[in-house]
C-alpha positions in Angstrom: 35.4 29.1 70.3 37.7 31.9 69.3 38.5 34.9 71.5 40.8 37.8 70.8 42.9 40.3 72.7 44.1 43.8 71.8 47.1 45.1 73.7 47.8 48.9 73.3 51.4 49.4 74.4 53.9 52.1 74.2 55.1 51.3 70.7 52.5 49.0 69.0 48.9 47.8 69.1 49.0 44.0 69.0 46.1 41.6 68.3 46.0 37.9 69.1 43.2 35.7 67.9 43.2 32.3 69.7 41.2 29.1 69.8 40.1 28.4 73.3 39.1 24.7 73.0 40.4 22.5 75.8 41.3 25.5 78.0 44.5 26.3 76.1 44.8 29.6 74.1 46.3 28.5 70.8 46.9 31.5 68.5 45.5 31.3 65.0 46.4 34.8 63.9 48.4 37.7 65.2 48.8 41.3 63.9 50.3 44.6 64.9 50.0 48.2 64.1 52.8 50.7 64.7 51.7 53.4 67.2 54.9 54.7 68.8 53.1 56.6 71.6 56.3 56.6 73.6 57.9 59.0 71.0 54.9 61.4 71.3 54.0 61.4 74.9 56.2 62.5 77.7 55.9 60.5 81.0 52.7 61.6 82.7 51.8 63.9 79.7 48.6 63.9 77.7 48.1 61.9 74.6 48.0 64.3 71.6 45.0 64.4 69.2 46.9 62.9 66.3 48.1 60.0 68.4 44.5 59.4 69.5 43.4 59.3 65.8 46.1 56.6 65.1 45.0 54.7 68.2 41.4 54.7 67.0 42.4 53.5 63.5 44.5 50.7 65.0 41.8 49.5 67.4 39.2 49.6 64.6 41.5 47.6 62.3 42.2 45.1 65.1 38.4 44.7 65.6 37.8 44.1 61.9 40.6 41.6 61.7 39.4 39.7 64.8 35.9 39.5 63.2 37.3 38.1 60.0 39.0 35.3 62.0 35.7 34.4 63.7 36.3 36.0 67.1 33.9 38.2 69.0 34.7 41.8 70.0 38.2 41.8 71.5 39.3 42.1 75.1 41.1 45.4 74.7 43.4 46.9 77.2 46.1 49.7 77.4 49.2 49.7 79.5 51.1 52.4 81.3 51.4 55.0 78.5 47.7 55.5 78.5 47.1 54.7 82.2 49.4 57.6 83.3 48.0 60.1 80.8 45.9 62.9 82.4 43.4 62.7 79.4 43.1 58.9 79.6 39.3 59.0 80.2 38.8 61.2 77.1 41.0 58.8 75.1 39.1 55.7 76.2 35.7 57.4 75.5 36.9 58.4 72.0 37.9 54.9 71.2 34.6 53.4 72.5 32.5 56.0 70.6 34.4 55.7 67.3 35.0 51.9 67.3 32.4 50.4 69.7 35.2 48.6 71.5 35.7 49.1 75.2 39.4 49.9 75.7 40.4 49.7 79.4 43.4 50.5 81.5 44.8 47.9 84.0 46.4 48.8 87.3 50.1 47.8 87.2 49.5 45.1 89.8 46.8 43.5 87.6 49.3 43.6 84.7 51.8 41.8 86.9 49.2 39.3 88.0 48.1 38.5 84.4 51.6 38.3 83.1 52.5 35.9 86.0 49.6 33.7 85.0 50.8 33.5 81.4 54.4 32.7 82.5 53.2 30.1 85.0 51.1 28.3 82.5 54.0 28.3 80.0 56.7 27.2 82.5 54.6 24.6 84.3 54.5 23.5 87.9 58.0 22.0 87.8 59.3 25.6 87.7 58.5 25.8 91.4 58.5 29.1 93.2 58.6 31.6 90.3 59.8 35.2 90.0 58.7 37.4 87.1 60.2 40.5 85.6 58.4 42.5 82.9 59.8 45.8 81.5 57.3 47.9 79.6 57.6 51.4 78.1 56.2 53.0 81.2 56.5 50.6 84.1 58.3 47.6 85.5 56.2 44.8 86.9 57.7 42.2 89.4 55.8 39.2 90.8 56.5 36.1 92.8 54.4 33.1 93.5 54.1 29.4 94.2 50.7 28.8 92.6 48.6 29.8 89.7 48.5 33.5 90.6 51.2 35.4 92.4 51.5 35.9 96.2 53.3 39.2 95.7 53.2 41.8 93.0 54.8 45.2 92.5 54.5 47.9 89.8 57.2 50.5 89.6 57.6 53.6 87.3 60.7 52.1 85.7 59.7 51.6 82.1 62.3 51.8 79.4 60.6 54.6 77.5 59.9 56.6 80.6 63.5 56.5 81.9 64.9 57.2 78.5 62.9 60.5 78.4 63.9 61.3 82.0 67.6 60.6 81.8 68.7 60.5 78.2 66.6 63.2 76.5 68.7 64.9 73.8 71.8 62.8 74.6 72.7 60.2 72.0 74.6 58.4 73.2 74.2 59.6 76.8 77.2 60.5 78.9 78.4 58.0 81.5 77.2 60.2 84.4 73.6 60.0 83.0 73.8 56.2 82.9 75.1 56.2 86.5 72.3 58.5 87.6 69.7 56.2 86.0 71.2 53.2 87.7 71.1 54.9 91.1 67.4 55.7 90.6 66.6 52.1 89.6 68.5 50.7 92.6 66.6 53.1 95.0 63.2 52.3 93.5 63.9 48.5 93.5 65.4 48.2 96.9 62.4 47.0 98.9 61.0 44.8 96.0 64.4 43.1 95.6 64.6 42.4 99.3 61.3 40.6 99.1 62.3 38.5 96.1 65.6 37.5 97.7 63.8 36.5 100.9 61.3 34.4 98.9 64.2 32.5 97.2 62.6 31.7 93.8 63.6 28.4 92.1 63.0 29.9 88.6 63.1 33.4 87.3 61.5 34.4 84.0 61.5 37.6 82.0 58.8 38.7 79.5 58.2 41.7 77.2 59.7 42.8 73.9 62.4 44.6 75.8 63.7 41.4 77.4 63.3 39.4 74.2 65.5 41.9 72.3 68.1 42.0 75.1 68.1 38.3 75.2 68.8 38.1 71.5 71.6 40.7 71.9 73.0 38.4 74.7 73.0 35.4 72.4 69.7 33.6 72.8 68.3 31.9 69.7 66.5 34.1 67.1 62.7 34.1 66.9 62.7 32.1 63.7 63.6 29.0 65.8 60.1 29.1 67.3 58.7 29.6 70.8 59.7 26.2 72.2 63.4 26.7 72.0 64.8 27.5 75.4 66.1 31.0 75.7 68.2 31.8 78.8 69.9 35.2 79.5 72.7 35.5 81.9 73.3 38.5 84.0 77.0 38.7 83.2 76.1 38.8 79.4 73.6 41.6 80.1 76.3 43.6 81.9 78.5 43.4 78.8 75.5 44.4 76.6 75.1 47.6 78.7 78.6 48.7 77.9 78.0 48.1 74.2 74.7 49.9 74.1 76.0 52.9 76.1 78.8 53.5 73.6 76.6 53.7 70.6 74.0 56.2 69.3 70.5 54.8 68.7 71.0 54.4 65.0 74.0 52.1 65.6 72.3 50.1 68.3 69.6 49.2 65.7 72.3 47.4 63.8 73.0 45.0 66.7 71.4 41.5 66.8 67.9 41.7 68.1 67.6 45.4 68.6 64.9 46.9 66.4 65.0 50.5 65.2 61.8 51.6 67.1 63.2 50.3 70.4 66.8 51.2 69.9 66.7 54.5 71.8 65.2 52.9 74.9 67.2 49.7 74.7 70.0 51.0 77.0 67.5 52.1 79.8 65.8 48.7 79.5 69.1 46.9 79.8 70.0 48.9 82.9 66.7 48.2 84.5 66.9 44.5 83.7 70.5 44.0 84.9 69.8 46.0 88.1 66.7 44.0 88.9 68.6 40.7 88.4 71.6 41.9 90.5 69.5 43.2 93.4 67.3 40.1 93.6 70.3 37.7 93.3 69.1 36.2 90.0 71.9 35.1 87.7 69.9 33.7 84.9 66.4 34.4 83.5 64.4 32.3 81.1 62.8 34.5 78.3 59.2 33.5 78.4 57.1 33.9 75.2 53.8 34.0 77.1 53.0 37.3 78.9 50.1 39.6 79.6 48.1 38.9 76.4 48.2 35.2 77.1 47.4 35.9 80.7 44.2 37.8 79.7 43.2 34.9 77.4 43.8 32.4 80.2 42.0 34.4 82.8 39.0 34.7 80.5 39.0 31.0 79.7 39.5 29.8 83.3 37.4 32.3 85.2 34.8 33.4 82.7 33.8 36.9 81.8 33.0 38.2 85.2 36.6 39.4 86.0 36.7 41.4 82.8 33.4 43.0 83.7 35.0 44.1 86.9 37.8 45.7 85.0 35.2 47.6 82.9 33.4 48.7 86.0 36.5 50.1 87.6 37.4 52.0 84.4 33.9 53.5 84.3 34.3 54.7 87.8 37.9 55.8 87.0 39.4 54.0 90.0 42.5 53.0 88.0 45.5 54.9 89.5 47.1 57.4 87.1 50.6 56.3 88.2 52.0 52.8 89.1 51.7 52.1 92.8 55.3 51.7 94.1 54.7 48.6 96.1 51.9 46.3 96.8 51.6 42.8 98.4 48.7 40.8 96.9 47.3 37.6 98.1 46.7 35.0 95.3 43.0 34.5 94.6 41.1 32.4 92.2 
């Protein structure tokens, strides 16, 4: 049996086609389409018509590719950049009408839950009590748990793209006072979440997302060509030094640094500040960069729990009960 997932993010649309035999999602094909919504949509602003057209083309292309690889219609979801758009329902209807694919938005807490599941399965039970950090374009997800699903999740409007728009717009590189203002906001927003993570005392901390992957590479972790099974650990002290380097350079020069791609260069500084502040406030000195995240979490949840949970996501979208903005704090009991 093959299943596929389409992830509509702030910068790209990503497709994963996986074999699901034996309960383990083994990827057989991956593909991506450049979208760069973060460059066209201001935080909380509508998605323009031309961006919707590119989104439709990308989803349609992903669906065709999944079919060629023997997978049924993909489980398609969009993260914060679409979730927070006031015209999100119109966008989702357009995608369904033009492609036949149901594209759904996930609440930030559900994103955290699914990402935690992917990280837990990758790290294994010996990781013990596990803390998770995931920086997207529009939001930061934090989770903690001792089991398969987290005991605690939080979604905060601290995405790298969002904060770059808010604090660094038209400033390249930004002045030191703008970086300090950004750090103050992140500390304020994270205060209660960080207190909970410190109180829980995780044995292992993991970080997921392209932002953390690129920051890890900048801080000296092995390159992607070494494969997913090479351990990649990023130290807080190294990330602090990386912030100083990124802050001194314009975006074009940051793209010349190890690991920093041109499409993400502009938001790399904000991502680094969020990541470092989260680690410092929670008392985490080292994180393991985990290659499994939300896409693998969606695949695993589908394999382990069947299609009913995805049907509930669809129902909530049809009723438009997904919040437009990330909920600042939520405690969630683990369920199976």
